[in-house]
N, C-alpha and C positions, 0 to 999 in steps of 0.2 A: 168622831167619838171624842168627847171631852175627857181630859184626865181628871182624876179625882182631886178633891181639894188638897189632900195631903201631898200627892205627887206634884201638883202645881206649885205648892209652897216650897217643896224641896227644889224643884227646877228654878223657881224664882230666886231662891237664896243662892243656888249655885251660879246662876247667871250674874247676880250682883257680885259674888265673890270673884268670878272670872273677870268681870269688868274692872273691879278694884285692882286685882292683880295686874291686869293689862295697863291700867293707868299708872300703877306704881312702876311696872317695868318700863313703860314709856318715859316716865319722869327720870328713872335711873339711866335709861339709855341716852336721854337728852343731856343729862349731867355728864355722863361718860364721854359722849361725843364732843361736848364743849370742852371738857377737861383735856381729853386726849388730843383734840385739835390744837389747843394751846400748847400742850407738851410738844407735839409734832412741829408746830411753828417755832417754838424755842430752839429745838434741835436744828431746824432749817436755818434759823438765824445764826446759830453757833457755827454751823458748817459754812455758811456764807461768809461770816466774819473770818474764819480760818482761811477760806479760799482767797478773800481779799488781801489778807496778810501775806499769804503765799505769793500772790501776784505782785504785791508791792515789793516783797523781798527779791523776787525774780527780776523786777524792773531795776531795783537798786543794784543788784549784782551785774546786770547787763550794762548799766551806766558806768559802773566802776571798771568793768572789763573794757568798755569802749574808751574810757579815759586812760586806762593803762596802755592800751594799744596806741592811742595818739601820742602819749608820752614816749613810748618806745620808738615809734616812727620818727618823732622829733629828735630823739637822741641819736639815732643812726643816720638821720638825713645829713648829707654832707653840707657844710657851710658854703654859702656863696653870697655875693653882693648883688643887690638889685642894680639896675641901670642908674637909678638916682643916687644910690649910695656910692657907687663908683665915681660918678660925676662929681658929687660933693667932696669926695676924698681928694680927687685930682685938683679941683678948684681951690681947696684949702691949702694944699701943698704949693700951688703956684704962687701963693702970696709970698713965698720965700724960695725963689728959684735957685737952682745950683746946689741943693743940699746933697749930702753923701751919707749913705747908710750901708750897713751889712744886713743881710737877710738870712734868717734861719728858721728852723722848725723844731719842735720838741719831739723826741723819739717816742715818747709815751703816747703821742697823738697818732702815730702811724701814718698811713697813706693819706688819711683825711687831712691832717695838719700840713703835710707836705704839699698836697694839691691846693689847699687853701692859700698856702704861702705863695705858690706860683701865680695865683691870680693877681697878686700885688705887683709883680714884676712889670707888666706893661703899664700899670697905673703910675708907678714911680717915674717911668720913662716919659709918659705923657705930661707929667708935671715938671719935667726938666730936672729930675733928681737922678743921681747915679747910684746904682747898686754895685758895690765893688766886687762882690763874689757871685755875680749873676750866673756865671757858668757852673758854679757848684755851691748850692745853698748849704749852709751849715746845719748839720744834724746834731741836736743837743740831747745826749743821754745823761748829762751830768746835772741837769736841773729839771725840776717839774714846773711847767708853766701851764696855766689854764687861761684860755682866752688869748690875749696878746700881751707879751712882755717886751719891754725895751731895756736892753742891757746897757748900762752906762758905767764906764770905768771910774773908780774912786780911789783915793790913796790907799796904800796897802794897810792891812790890818795886822793884828798880832800873830795870827796863824796864816802863814802863806799858802796853806793847802786849802783854805776855805775862802769863798768870796767875802770881801770885807764889808762891813756895815758902815753906813755913813749917810749923811744927808746929800741928796742929789740936787745940784743947782740947775734949775731949768734954763738952759741956754735958748737962744732963738730957734735953733734946730729942734730941740726937744719940745719946746712949746708948740712949734708948728706941727710936729708929728702927733702930739696929743690932740691938737685941734682937728687935724685931718681924720684921725681914727674916730674921734667923737662925732664928726660930721657923718661918718659912715655907720654910726650907731654902735660903736665899740669903745669901751673904756679901757685904755691900756694901763698896764702896771709898770712902773719904773723899778728896775732891779739893779741894785749895786753889784758891780762886777770887778774882776781883777784889773789892776792897773795895766796900761799899755795899749788899750784900744783908743784910737784917735777919732773914731766915729761910732755913733750908737749902733747897736744891732737890734733890729726888730725880729723878735722870735714869735712865731705863730705856735701857740701851745695847743693842748688838747681842747676839745669842744666843751664849753661849760654846760652844766646841767640846765635844762630849761626851767 
């Protein structure tokens, strides 16, 4: 049965309207999908960037922690001489056999300074040098020494209670000691000391910072 002309016209118009609405809705949906997709991608990029920053900061913190740990391990690791350093030290001293020294350690360096000082006892002996106080190394709580110091007596100063200041003349013995320690990778400091010592005193101080 055919619909009437009037009904057919109404249905035709409704169908066109529905088609137009559908096209409009489809277009709007396409725009929304594209737009929201871009928005979602922007959020994802933001979150990814934040994650990358977080990872980079974590890696930086880890590297700093590892570096701090290595520095701490280096600070607490006791000093020692390698076989080559010990050999070079002895060979340098042998250039001037028969030298005489006193040997001591800084109390501020604790057991580490004392033990490091003892490692030099056999080396001086191998080089033909004499340590006058070998049986009882001098412990110094009266001075602060970092690294290695060499005490050298100089003329008395105005205050007899304080070590005098003055230029130290490098004798052959002092020069040879300086050369030997340098050969072992150590730069010694010469320290003016009270009059009366007829031999230099090598003082092993606290361990220098790395």
